[in-house]
N, C-alpha and C positions, 0 to 999 in steps of 0.2 A: 235641282240645285247645282249650279255650275261653280267653277273655280272662283269667280269674283264674289259670289255669295258666301263661299267659305271664308274668303279673306276678310270680307266685311263683318261676318259673324265673329271671326277671331279677334278682329280689332275691337269690337264691342264687348268682348269677353263672354260671348255666348258659346256654349259647347256645340260642336258639330259632330256629324256622324264619323268623321275621320278621327276626332278626339276620342270618341268612345271605342273605336276599333283599335287605336293604338294602346289605350288603357287595357283593353281586353287582351291584346297580344302580350303586353308586359306582364299581366297577371298570369297568363298561361305559361310564359317563360319561367317566371318565378316558381310556379307550382311544379312544372316538369323538372327543371334543373335543380332548384334549391330544395324542393320537397322530395321528389321521388328519386332522382339520380343521386344526389348527395346523401340521401337517407340510405340507399342501398350501399354506396361506397363506405359510409361510416359503419354500418352494421356488419358488412362482410369484413372490413378491415379490423374491427375490434375482435370479431370472432376468430379470425385467422391469427391475430397476435396472441390471443389467449391460448390457442392451440399450440403455437410456437413456444410459449412459456411453459406449458405443461410438458411438451415433448422434451425440451432441453433442460428442464429443472434438475434431473438426476445427474447430468453430466457437468453441471456448472462448477463443481469443486475440482474436477480433474482437468477440465479443458477451458483455457481462458477465452477461446473463441465462443464457446457456448454462453459464458457469462456476458460477453459483450453483445451477443445477439439477443439475450434476454433483456439487457438494458435498452437496446434499440427498440425492442417490442414494447417495453413499458413507455418509453418516450413517444413512440408512435401512437400508442393508445391515448396519451395525454393530448397530443395534437388532434387526433380524430375526435376526441370528446369536446375539445374547444371548438372545433369546426362545427360539430353537431349543435352546440349551444348557439353559435353565431347564426347558423342558417335555419334552425328550427324554431327559435323563439320569435314569435311574430313582432312586427314593428309597431 
């Protein structure tokens, strides 16, 4: 099958091997980056933010910086959870 056959098949609306290859590459990209990579980032981020909250919880009443860092960790957990729902729920 040469290039002119691919063009005529595309005009007729028939799928070609290039179409299947590009769909496979797109699915592979989504699986690797949206599934695995983002999953690891969200999981590690939420775990580290929880450790930050646990560590700084005792000092929050004496140090305003600790209180602000706890608030930042909570806000970051909300963003990570939202990103997790966006990327992990199938379309």
